[in-house]
C-alpha positions as a Markdown table, in Angstrom:
| # | Residue | x | y | z |
|---|---|---|---|---|
| 1 | Met | 11.9 | 4.7 | 32.6 |
| 2 | Pro | 13.2 | 4.4 | 29.0 |
| 3 | Pro | 17.0 | 4.3 | 28.5 |
| 4 | Ala | 18.6 | 7.8 | 28.2 |
| 5 | Ala | 20.2 | 7.1 | 24.8 |
| 6 | Ser | 18.1 | 7.3 | 21.6 |
| 7 | Thr | 18.9 | 5.7 | 18.4 |
| 8 | Lys | 17.5 | 5.4 | 14.9 |
| 9 | Ala | 15.3 | 2.4 | 14.1 |
| 10 | Leu | 17.4 | -0.4 | 12.4 |
| 11 | Asp | 16.3 | -1.5 | 8.9 |
| 12 | Trp | 15.0 | -5.1 | 8.4 |
| 13 | Gln | 18.4 | -6.4 | 7.1 |
| 14 | Ala | 20.2 | -5.0 | 10.2 |
| 15 | Leu | 17.6 | -6.5 | 12.5 |
| 16 | Ala | 17.9 | -9.9 | 10.7 |
| 17 | Glu | 21.6 | -10.0 | 11.6 |
| 18 | Leu | 20.7 | -9.9 | 15.3 |
| 19 | Thr | 18.4 | -12.9 | 15.3 |
| 20 | Val | 19.5 | -16.3 | 16.8 |
| 21 | Pro | 19.4 | -19.7 | 15.1 |
| 22 | Glu | 16.3 | -21.7 | 15.7 |
| 23 | Ala | 16.6 | -25.0 | 17.6 |
| 24 | Asp | 16.0 | -28.3 | 15.9 |
| 25 | Arg | 12.2 | -28.6 | 15.9 |
| 26 | Ile | 12.2 | -32.4 | 15.2 |
| 27 | Asn | 14.8 | -33.7 | 17.7 |
| 28 | Gly | 15.5 | -30.6 | 19.8 |
| 29 | Pro | 13.6 | -29.1 | 22.8 |
| 30 | Thr | 9.9 | -29.3 | 23.1 |
| 31 | Asn | 8.4 | -26.5 | 20.9 |
| 32 | Ala | 5.0 | -25.3 | 19.6 |
| 33 | Gln | 6.3 | -24.9 | 16.0 |
| 34 | Ala | 7.1 | -28.6 | 15.4 |
| 35 | Thr | 5.0 | -30.7 | 13.0 |
| 36 | Leu | 7.1 | -33.8 | 13.6 |
| 37 | Arg | 8.9 | -35.1 | 16.7 |
| 38 | Leu | 11.3 | -38.0 | 16.5 |
| 39 | Phe | 13.6 | -37.8 | 19.6 |
| 40 | Gly | 16.5 | -39.1 | 17.5 |
| 41 | Gln | 14.5 | -42.1 | 16.2 |
| 42 | Ser | 13.8 | -43.0 | 12.6 |
| 43 | Glu | 10.6 | -41.7 | 11.0 |
| 44 | Lys | 9.8 | -45.3 | 10.3 |
| 45 | Ala | 9.0 | -45.6 | 14.1 |
| 46 | Leu | 6.0 | -43.3 | 13.7 |
| 47 | Arg | 2.8 | -44.8 | 15.0 |
| 48 | Val | 1.1 | -41.6 | 16.3 |
| 49 | Thr | -0.4 | -38.5 | 14.8 |
| 50 | Leu | -1.7 | -35.8 | 17.2 |
| 51 | Tyr | -4.3 | -33.3 | 16.1 |
| 52 | Arg | -4.0 | -30.2 | 18.2 |
| 53 | Asp | -4.8 | -26.5 | 18.1 |
| 54 | His | -2.7 | -24.0 | 16.1 |
| 55 | His | -2.4 | -21.8 | 19.2 |
| 56 | Ala | -0.9 | -24.6 | 21.4 |
| 57 | Trp | -3.5 | -23.2 | 23.9 |
| 58 | Cys | -6.0 | -26.0 | 24.4 |
| 59 | Pro | -5.5 | -27.5 | 27.9 |
| 60 | Tyr | -6.7 | -31.0 | 26.8 |
| 61 | Cys | -4.2 | -31.0 | 23.9 |
| 62 | Gln | -1.5 | -29.9 | 26.3 |
| 63 | Lys | -2.1 | -33.0 | 28.4 |
| 64 | Val | -1.5 | -35.3 | 25.5 |
| 65 | Trp | 1.4 | -33.2 | 24.2 |
| 66 | Leu | 3.2 | -33.4 | 27.6 |
| 67 | Trp | 2.7 | -37.1 | 27.9 |
| 68 | Leu | 4.1 | -37.8 | 24.4 |
| 69 | Glu | 7.1 | -35.5 | 25.1 |
| 70 | Trp | 8.0 | -37.0 | 28.5 |
| 71 | Lys | 7.7 | -40.5 | 27.1 |
| 72 | Gln | 9.6 | -39.5 | 23.9 |
| 73 | Ile | 7.1 | -41.3 | 21.6 |
| 74 | Pro | 7.7 | -40.3 | 18.0 |
| 75 | Tyr | 4.7 | -38.5 | 16.6 |
| 76 | Arg | 3.4 | -36.2 | 13.8 |
| 77 | Ile | 1.4 | -33.1 | 14.5 |
| 78 | Arg | -1.4 | -31.7 | 12.5 |
| 79 | Lys | -2.8 | -28.4 | 13.7 |
| 80 | Val | -6.4 | -27.3 | 13.7 |
| 81 | Thr | -8.1 | -24.0 | 14.3 |
| 82 | Met | -10.1 | -23.7 | 17.6 |
| 83 | Arg | -13.7 | -22.4 | 17.0 |
| 84 | Cys | -13.1 | -19.1 | 18.9 |
| 85 | Tyr | -10.2 | -18.2 | 16.6 |
| 86 | Gly | -11.8 | -18.9 | 13.2 |
| 87 | Glu | -13.4 | -21.5 | 11.0 |
| 88 | Lys | -12.3 | -25.1 | 11.6 |
| 89 | Glu | -10.6 | -26.8 | 8.7 |
| 90 | Ala | -12.9 | -28.8 | 6.4 |
| 91 | Trp | -10.5 | -31.8 | 6.2 |
| 92 | Phe | -10.6 | -32.1 | 10.0 |
| 93 | Lys | -14.4 | -31.9 | 10.2 |
| 94 | Lys | -14.5 | -34.8 | 7.7 |
| 95 | Lys | -12.3 | -36.8 | 10.0 |
| 96 | Val | -13.9 | -35.6 | 13.3 |
| 97 | Pro | -17.4 | -34.3 | 12.6 |
| 98 | Ser | -17.7 | -32.8 | 16.1 |
| 99 | Gly | -14.6 | -30.8 | 15.5 |
| 100 | Met | -13.4 | -31.5 | 19.1 |
| 101 | Leu | -9.8 | -31.4 | 20.0 |
| 102 | Pro | -7.5 | -33.2 | 20.7 |
| 103 | Ala | -7.8 | -36.2 | 18.4 |
| 104 | Leu | -5.1 | -38.8 | 17.9 |
| 105 | Glu | -4.4 | -41.6 | 15.4 |
| 106 | Leu | -2.6 | -44.6 | 16.9 |
| 107 | Asp | -1.7 | -47.3 | 14.3 |
| 108 | Gly | -4.4 | -45.9 | 12.1 |
| 109 | Arg | -7.1 | -45.9 | 14.8 |
| 110 | Leu | -8.7 | -42.6 | 15.5 |
| 111 | Ile | -9.2 | -41.8 | 19.3 |
| 112 | Met | -10.9 | -38.7 | 20.7 |
| 113 | Glu | -11.2 | -37.2 | 24.2 |
| 114 | Ser | -8.0 | -36.6 | 26.1 |
| 115 | Asp | -8.4 | -39.2 | 28.9 |
| 116 | Gln | -9.3 | -41.9 | 26.3 |
| 117 | Ile | -6.2 | -40.9 | 24.3 |
| 118 | Leu | -4.0 | -41.1 | 27.3 |
| 119 | Leu | -5.4 | -44.6 | 28.2 |
| 120 | Ala | -4.8 | -45.8 | 24.6 |
| 121 | Leu | -1.2 | -44.4 | 24.7 |
| 122 | Glu | -0.6 | -46.1 | 28.0 |
| 123 | His | -1.8 | -49.4 | 26.7 |
| 124 | Ala | 0.4 | -49.1 | 23.6 |
| 125 | Phe | 3.6 | -47.7 | 25.2 |
| 126 | Gly | 3.4 | -48.3 | 28.9 |
| 127 | Pro | 2.5 | -45.9 | 31.7 |
| 128 | Leu | 4.1 | -42.6 | 32.6 |
| 129 | Gly | 4.4 | -43.2 | 36.3 |
| 130 | His | 1.5 | -45.1 | 37.8 |
| 131 | Gln | -1.2 | -46.4 | 35.6 |
| 132 | Leu | -4.1 | -44.1 | 34.9 |
| 133 | Glu | -6.7 | -46.6 | 36.3 |
| 134 | Glu | -4.8 | -47.5 | 39.5 |
| 135 | Pro | -6.9 | -46.5 | 42.6 |
| 136 | Arg | -4.3 | -43.9 | 43.7 |
| 137 | Thr | -4.3 | -42.3 | 40.2 |
| 138 | Leu | -8.1 | -42.4 | 40.0 |
| 139 | Lys | -8.2 | -40.6 | 43.3 |
| 140 | Leu | -5.9 | -37.8 | 42.0 |
| 141 | Arg | -7.8 | -37.5 | 38.8 |
| 142 | Asp | -11.0 | -37.0 | 40.8 |
| 143 | Leu | -9.3 | -34.3 | 42.9 |
| 144 | Glu | -8.3 | -32.5 | 39.7 |
| 145 | Arg | -12.0 | -32.4 | 38.7 |
| 146 | Gln | -13.0 | -31.1 | 42.1 |
| 147 | Leu | -10.3 | -28.4 | 41.9 |
| 148 | Phe | -11.5 | -27.5 | 38.4 |
| 149 | Gly | -15.1 | -27.3 | 39.5 |
| 150 | Ala | -14.3 | -24.9 | 42.4 |
| 151 | Trp | -12.2 | -22.7 | 40.1 |
| 152 | Cys | -15.0 | -22.5 | 37.5 |
| 153 | Arg | -17.6 | -21.6 | 40.1 |
| 154 | Trp | -15.4 | -18.8 | 41.4 |
| 155 | Leu | -14.1 | -17.5 | 38.0 |
| 156 | Cys | -17.1 | -18.0 | 35.8 |
| 157 | Thr | -20.1 | -17.1 | 38.0 |
| 158 | Ala | -21.5 | -13.7 | 37.1 |
| 159 | Arg | -22.3 | -11.0 | 39.7 |
| 160 | Leu | -21.2 | -12.6 | 42.9 |
| 161 | Asn | -21.7 | -10.5 | 45.9 |
| 162 | Gln | -18.9 | -10.1 | 48.5 |
| 163 | Arg | -20.1 | -13.0 | 50.6 |
| 164 | Gln | -20.4 | -15.3 | 47.6 |
| 165 | Glu | -16.9 | -14.2 | 46.4 |
| 166 | Gln | -15.5 | -15.1 | 49.8 |
| 167 | Ala | -17.3 | -18.5 | 49.9 |
| 168 | Cys | -16.1 | -19.4 | 46.4 |
| 169 | Arg | -12.5 | -18.5 | 47.3 |
| 170 | Glu | -12.7 | -20.6 | 50.4 |
| 171 | Gln | -14.1 | -23.6 | 48.5 |
| 172 | Phe | -11.3 | -23.3 | 45.9 |
| 173 | Gln | -8.6 | -23.1 | 48.6 |
| 174 | Ile | -10.0 | -26.2 | 50.4 |
| 175 | Lys | -9.4 | -28.1 | 47.1 |
| 176 | Ala | -6.0 | -26.5 | 46.6 |
| 177 | Arg | -5.0 | -27.5 | 50.1 |
| 178 | Met | -6.0 | -31.1 | 49.2 |
| 179 | Met | -3.7 | -30.9 | 46.3 |
| 180 | Glu | -0.9 | -29.7 | 48.6 |
| 181 | His | -1.6 | -32.6 | 51.0 |
| 182 | Gln | -1.1 | -35.1 | 48.1 |
| 183 | Leu | 2.1 | -33.3 | 47.1 |
| 184 | Ser | 3.4 | -33.6 | 50.7 |
| 185 | Ala | 2.8 | -37.3 | 50.7 |
| 186 | Glu | 5.5 | -37.9 | 48.1 |
| 187 | Gln | 9.2 | -37.7 | 48.6 |
| 188 | Gly | 9.9 | -35.5 | 45.6 |
| 189 | Pro | 8.1 | -32.6 | 44.0 |
| 190 | Trp | 5.5 | -34.6 | 42.0 |
| 191 | Leu | 2.1 | -36.0 | 42.6 |
| 192 | Asp | 3.1 | -39.1 | 40.6 |
| 193 | Pro | 6.9 | -39.5 | 40.1 |
| 194 | Ala | 7.7 | -41.3 | 36.9 |
| 195 | Ser | 10.9 | -43.4 | 36.9 |
| 196 | Asn | 10.1 | -45.5 | 33.8 |
| 197 | Thr | 10.7 | -42.9 | 31.0 |
| 198 | Pro | 13.7 | -41.8 | 28.9 |
| 199 | Thr | 13.5 | -38.4 | 30.6 |
| 200 | Ser | 13.1 | -39.6 | 34.3 |
| 201 | Pro | 12.9 | -38.4 | 36.8 |
| 202 | Cys | 9.8 | -36.5 | 35.6 |
| 203 | Pro | 6.2 | -36.0 | 36.5 |
| 204 | Gly | 3.8 | -38.9 | 35.9 |
| 205 | Ser | 0.4 | -39.1 | 34.4 |
| 206 | Ala | -1.4 | -37.7 | 37.5 |
| 207 | Asp | 0.8 | -34.5 | 37.3 |
| 208 | Val | 0.1 | -34.3 | 33.5 |
| 209 | Val | -3.7 | -34.3 | 34.3 |
| 210 | Phe | -3.3 | -31.4 | 36.7 |
| 211 | Ile | -0.8 | -29.2 | 34.8 |
| 212 | Pro | -2.9 | -27.6 | 32.1 |
| 213 | Tyr | -5.7 | -26.2 | 34.3 |
| 214 | Val | -3.6 | -25.4 | 37.4 |
| 215 | Glu | -1.5 | -23.3 | 35.0 |
| 216 | Arg | -4.6 | -21.5 | 33.9 |
| 217 | Met | -5.9 | -21.2 | 37.4 |
| 218 | Asn | -2.7 | -19.5 | 38.4 |
| 219 | Ala | -3.0 | -16.9 | 35.6 |
| 220 | Ser | -6.8 | -16.3 | 35.7 |
| 221 | Leu | -7.2 | -15.9 | 39.4 |
| 222 | Ala | -4.4 | -13.3 | 39.5 |
| 223 | Tyr | -5.9 | -11.3 | 36.6 |
| 224 | Tyr | -9.6 | -11.5 | 37.5 |
| 225 | Lys | -9.5 | -11.9 | 41.3 |
| 226 | Gly | -6.1 | -10.5 | 42.5 |
| 227 | Phe | -5.4 | -14.0 | 44.0 |
| 228 | Ser | -1.9 | -15.4 | 43.9 |
| 229 | Leu | -2.1 | -19.2 | 43.9 |
| 230 | Arg | 1.7 | -19.6 | 44.3 |
| 231 | Glu | 1.9 | -17.3 | 47.3 |
| 232 | Glu | -1.2 | -18.7 | 49.0 |
| 233 | His | -0.2 | -22.3 | 48.5 |
| 234 | Pro | 3.6 | -22.9 | 48.9 |
| 235 | Ser | 3.5 | -26.6 | 48.0 |
| 236 | Ile | 1.9 | -25.8 | 44.6 |
| 237 | His | 4.5 | -23.1 | 44.1 |
| 238 | Lys | 7.3 | -25.7 | 44.7 |
| 239 | Trp | 5.5 | -28.0 | 42.2 |
| 240 | Phe | 5.5 | -25.2 | 39.6 |
| 241 | Lys | 9.1 | -24.4 | 40.3 |
| 242 | Ala | 10.1 | -28.0 | 39.7 |
| 243 | Leu | 8.1 | -28.1 | 36.5 |
| 244 | Glu | 9.8 | -24.9 | 35.3 |
| 245 | Glu | 13.2 | -26.6 | 35.5 |
| 246 | Leu | 12.0 | -29.1 | 32.9 |
| 247 | Glu | 12.6 | -28.3 | 29.2 |
| 248 | Val | 9.5 | -30.2 | 28.2 |
| 249 | Tyr | 7.1 | -28.2 | 30.4 |
| 250 | Arg | 8.7 | -24.9 | 29.4 |
| 251 | Gly | 8.0 | -25.7 | 25.7 |
| 252 | Thr | 4.3 | -26.0 | 26.3 |
| 253 | Gln | 3.9 | -23.3 | 28.9 |
| 254 | Gly | 1.6 | -20.3 | 28.3 |
| 255 | Asp | 1.9 | -16.9 | 29.9 |
| 256 | Phe | -0.5 | -14.9 | 32.0 |
| 257 | His | -1.5 | -12.5 | 29.2 |
| 258 | Thr | -2.4 | -15.3 | 26.8 |
| 259 | His | -4.4 | -17.3 | 29.4 |
| 260 | Ala | -6.2 | -14.2 | 30.8 |
| 261 | His | -7.5 | -13.2 | 27.4 |
| 262 | Asp | -8.0 | -16.6 | 25.8 |
| 263 | Leu | -10.1 | -18.0 | 28.6 |
| 264 | Pro | -13.2 | -15.8 | 28.4 |
| 265 | Pro | -14.4 | -17.0 | 25.0 |
| 266 | Gln | -13.6 | -20.6 | 26.0 |
| 267 | Met | -15.2 | -20.5 | 29.4 |
| 268 | Gly | -18.2 | -18.4 | 28.6 |
| 269 | Gly | -16.9 | -15.4 | 30.5 |
| 270 | Cys | -14.5 | -14.7 | 33.4 |
| 271 | Trp | -15.7 | -12.2 | 36.0 |
| 272 | Val | -13.6 | -9.6 | 37.8 |
| 273 | Ala | -13.7 | -9.1 | 41.6 |
| 274 | Pro | -12.4 | -5.5 | 41.7 |
| 275 | Asn | -9.9 | -4.8 | 44.5 |
| 276 | Pro | -6.5 | -3.0 | 44.6 |
| 277 | Lys | -4.5 | -6.2 | 44.2 |
| 278 | Gln | -6.6 | -7.3 | 41.2 |
| 279 | Gln | -6.2 | -4.0 | 39.5 |
| 280 | Glu | -2.4 | -4.0 | 40.1 |
| 281 | Leu | -1.9 | -7.5 | 38.7 |
| 282 | Ala | -4.2 | -7.0 | 35.8 |
| 283 | Glu | -2.5 | -3.8 | 34.8 |
| 284 | Ala | 0.9 | -5.5 | 35.0 |
| 285 | Ile | -0.3 | -8.4 | 32.9 |
| 286 | Asp | -1.8 | -6.2 | 30.3 |
| 287 | Cys | 1.2 | -4.0 | 29.9 |
| 288 | Gly | 3.5 | -7.1 | 29.6 |
| 289 | Glu | 5.6 | -6.4 | 32.7 |
| 290 | Gly | 5.5 | -10.0 | 33.8 |
| 291 | Leu | 4.9 | -11.0 | 37.4 |
| 292 | Ala | 8.2 | -12.6 | 38.4 |
| 293 | Glu | 7.5 | -15.6 | 40.7 |
| 294 | Leu | 3.7 | -15.3 | 40.5 |
| 295 | Glu | 4.0 | -16.2 | 36.8 |
| 296 | Thr | 7.2 | -18.2 | 36.4 |
| 297 | Cys | 10.6 | -18.7 | 38.0 |
| 298 | Trp | 12.5 | -20.0 | 35.1 |
| 299 | Ala | 15.3 | -18.0 | 33.6 |
| 300 | Asp | 17.0 | -18.2 | 30.2 |
| 301 | Pro | 18.3 | -21.8 | 30.2 |
| 302 | Asp | 21.3 | -20.8 | 28.2 |
| 303 | Asn | 22.2 | -18.1 | 30.7 |
| 304 | Ser | 22.5 | -15.7 | 27.7 |
| 305 | Lys | 21.1 | -12.2 | 28.1 |
| 306 | Thr | 20.4 | -11.9 | 24.4 |
| 307 | Arg | 18.7 | -15.3 | 23.7 |
| 308 | Pro | 15.1 | -14.4 | 24.7 |
| 309 | Glu | 15.3 | -11.2 | 22.7 |
| 310 | Gly | 17.0 | -12.8 | 19.8 |
| 311 | Leu | 14.4 | -15.6 | 19.6 |
| 312 | Ala | 11.6 | -13.1 | 19.8 |
| 313 | Leu | 13.3 | -11.1 | 17.0 |
| 314 | Ser | 13.6 | -14.3 | 14.8 |
| 315 | Arg | 9.9 | -15.1 | 15.2 |
| 316 | Val | 8.7 | -11.5 | 14.4 |
| 317 | Leu | 10.9 | -11.3 | 11.3 |
| 318 | Lys | 9.6 | -14.6 | 10.0 |
| 319 | His | 6.1 | -13.0 | 9.8 |
| 320 | His | 6.9 | -9.3 | 9.8 |
| 321 | Gln | 5.3 | -8.5 | 6.4 |
| 322 | Arg | 2.0 | -10.2 | 7.5 |
| 323 | Leu | 2.1 | -8.4 | 10.9 |
| 324 | Leu | 2.5 | -5.1 | 9.1 |
| 325 | Glu | -0.4 | -5.8 | 6.7 |
| 326 | Leu | -2.8 | -6.9 | 9.5 |
| 327 | Asn | -2.1 | -4.0 | 11.9 |
| 328 | Pro | -4.8 | -1.4 | 12.2 |
| 329 | Leu | -2.3 | 1.3 | 11.3 |
| 330 | Gly | -1.6 | -0.4 | 7.9 |
| 331 | Ala | 1.7 | -1.7 | 6.6 |
| 332 | Ile | 3.3 | 1.6 | 5.7 |
| 333 | Arg | 2.5 | 3.4 | 8.9 |
| 334 | Phe | 3.4 | 0.5 | 11.2 |
| 335 | Asp | 6.7 | -0.3 | 9.6 |
| 336 | Gln | 8.8 | 2.3 | 11.4 |
| 337 | Pro | 7.2 | 1.8 | 14.9 |
| 338 | Leu | 7.7 | -2.0 | 14.6 |
| 339 | Arg | 11.3 | -1.6 | 13.7 |
| 340 | Ala | 11.7 | 1.0 | 16.5 |
| 341 | Thr | 10.4 | -1.6 | 19.0 |
| 342 | Leu | 12.6 | -4.4 | 17.7 |
| 343 | Thr | 15.6 | -2.1 | 17.8 |
| 344 | Arg | 14.9 | -1.2 | 21.4 |
| 345 | Met | 14.5 | -4.8 | 22.4 |
| 346 | Ala | 17.6 | -6.0 | 20.6 |
| 347 | Leu | 20.0 | -3.1 | 21.5 |
| 348 | Gly | 18.4 | -1.8 | 24.8 |
| 349 | Ala | 18.4 | 1.7 | 23.5 |
| 350 | Ser | 15.4 | 4.0 | 23.3 |
| 351 | Cys | 14.1 | 4.4 | 19.8 |
| 352 | Leu | 11.3 | 6.9 | 19.1 |
| 353 | Pro | 8.4 | 5.6 | 17.1 |
| 354 | Asp | 6.6 | 7.8 | 14.5 |
| 355 | Pro | 3.8 | 9.9 | 16.0 |
| 356 | Gly | 0.4 | 8.2 | 16.2 |
| 357 | Ser | 1.8 | 4.7 | 16.5 |
| 358 | Ala | 0.8 | 3.7 | 20.1 |
| 359 | Arg | -2.5 | 2.1 | 19.0 |
| 360 | Gly | -0.8 | -0.2 | 16.5 |
| 361 | Leu | 2.0 | -1.1 | 18.9 |
| 362 | Arg | -0.5 | -2.1 | 21.7 |
| 363 | Tyr | -2.6 | -4.0 | 19.1 |
| 364 | Leu | 0.5 | -6.3 | 18.5 |
| 365 | Arg | 1.3 | -6.4 | 22.2 |
| 366 | Asp | -2.1 | -7.9 | 22.9 |
| 367 | Arg | -1.9 | -10.5 | 20.1 |
| 368 | Ile | 1.3 | -12.4 | 21.0 |
| 369 | Ser | 0.3 | -15.9 | 21.9 |
| 370 | Val | 2.4 | -18.1 | 24.1 |
| 371 | Pro | 3.7 | -20.7 | 23.4 |
| 372 | Arg | 2.4 | -20.5 | 19.8 |
| 373 | Asp | 4.6 | -17.6 | 18.8 |
| 374 | Met | 7.5 | -17.9 | 21.1 |
| 375 | Pro | 8.5 | -19.1 | 24.6 |
| 376 | Leu | 7.3 | -17.1 | 27.7 |
| 377 | Leu | 10.5 | -15.2 | 28.3 |
| 378 | Ser | 10.8 | -14.1 | 24.7 |
| 379 | Ala | 7.2 | -13.0 | 24.7 |
| 380 | Arg | 7.7 | -11.0 | 27.9 |
| 381 | Arg | 10.7 | -9.1 | 26.4 |
| 382 | Leu | 8.7 | -8.4 | 23.2 |
| 383 | Arg | 5.6 | -7.2 | 25.1 |
| 384 | Gln | 7.7 | -5.0 | 27.3 |
| 385 | Ala | 9.4 | -3.4 | 24.3 |
| 386 | Leu | 6.1 | -2.8 | 22.5 |
| 387 | Glu | 4.6 | -1.1 | 25.6 |
| 388 | Gln | 7.8 | 1.0 | 26.3 |
| 389 | Thr | 7.9 | 2.1 | 22.7 |
| 390 | Ala | 4.2 | 2.9 | 22.8 |
| 391 | Gln | 4.6 | 5.0 | 25.9 |
| 392 | Leu | 7.0 | 7.3 | 24.0 |
| 393 | Asp | 4.2 | 8.1 | 21.7 |
| 394 | Ser | 0.9 | 8.1 | 23.7 |
| 395 | Pro | -0.9 | 6.6 | 26.7 |
| 396 | Glu | -3.8 | 5.8 | 24.4 |
| 397 | Met | -4.7 | 2.1 | 24.9 |
| 398 | Gly | -6.7 | 1.5 | 21.7 |
| 399 | Ala | -9.5 | -1.0 | 21.3 |
| 400 | Pro | -10.1 | -3.6 | 24.0 |
| 401 | Ile | -9.4 | -7.3 | 23.4 |
| 402 | Pro | -12.5 | -9.2 | 22.3 |
| 403 | Ile | -14.1 | -11.4 | 25.0 |
| 404 | Tyr | -16.7 | -13.4 | 23.1 |
| 405 | Asp | -14.4 | -14.6 | 20.3 |
| 406 | Arg | -10.8 | -14.1 | 19.3 |
| 407 | Phe | -11.2 | -13.9 | 15.5 |
| 408 | Asp | -8.4 | -11.3 | 15.7 |
| 409 | Gln | -6.2 | -14.4 | 16.4 |
| 410 | Asn | -7.2 | -16.4 | 13.3 |
| 411 | Pro | -4.0 | -18.3 | 12.3 |
| 412 | Lys | -4.9 | -18.6 | 8.6 |
| 413 | Pro | -3.1 | -15.4 | 7.4 |
| 414 | Phe | 0.2 | -16.8 | 8.9 |
| 415 | Leu | 0.1 | -20.3 | 7.6 |
| 416 | Thr | 1.7 | -19.5 | 4.3 |
| 417 | Ser | 4.1 | -16.7 | 5.4 |
């Protein structure tokens, strides 16, 4: 239910006064907006340039990103458009004709393919936990590929009948229990505890290999199958909880909405197994409600009620003119509804949008990308405010999110704003 009180939408200047300062992107917490990371060291120490996607979505980029952050290796970031979002930059295609991400330069040498990149980084800077080519790590890397394969067969095989759905679920859970068995073999929460890093104790390279796709499994199986990975597999839930206590992981973490709608064009389609639980979870994800412990357990690290909202407000205001121009309602018609949403989010007071605005509000709700735009909790607050404000106007949902491409997410219009 919306708050009983109603207020007038604040103007842009008043909203700007409610934002919070941005953290130091170069030496502060892990963040998707940085183009340079130094960890308190001199820029002269730079030996690494990471080429990753603008959206901070690519799972293979996330592996390398996490490794560099936990090892605190100074690096520069150059961002590239993924094919499903728009045209890839000509300068990158000259450097990497295949256009594949990630790519990394180490001491001027170009390296591609995430596993090869991690091996090169390990040789240059030492391992993160156990070495990648040790027998125990190779065994874990093979298990990750088995888990990935079982997930793909369940999620991406079209028109499974009930018996086939159940068989795919059982095969996936066999592999998930194998991951749980490996977790239980260690004293702490990690598959590969690392004690040889500036941020120790932290996960090692084997965990880094698992993190990106297990994160996406957790989201996609909830949305498309009604399956809760964290409820069904308690040891994996504990692993996630331990990760969510770490600032590095939180800085790279996506949310369920982003993963559920960015996976189909990347995976060649994700297929729904309709059931009451699936419908309940998908509706909650689409409306931005968040799924509590199914999605993430971490709370605002500063224990400040206003920080997630304030950071969301800061990020929206940075690009608000471009957001207005790109909205299907147009800049003039969307101005008041967007300010009404931000007023509601910042003040906690109901703020009526202009009539006919629900379609434009839900368009923006569906195009927040985590962690590209903001951290998970900030995005959750913004999605909720957009949906609650839209409900005051109309239940009309508007156009569905594309599933074959996401050219609606092209980053280029925002790169100069």
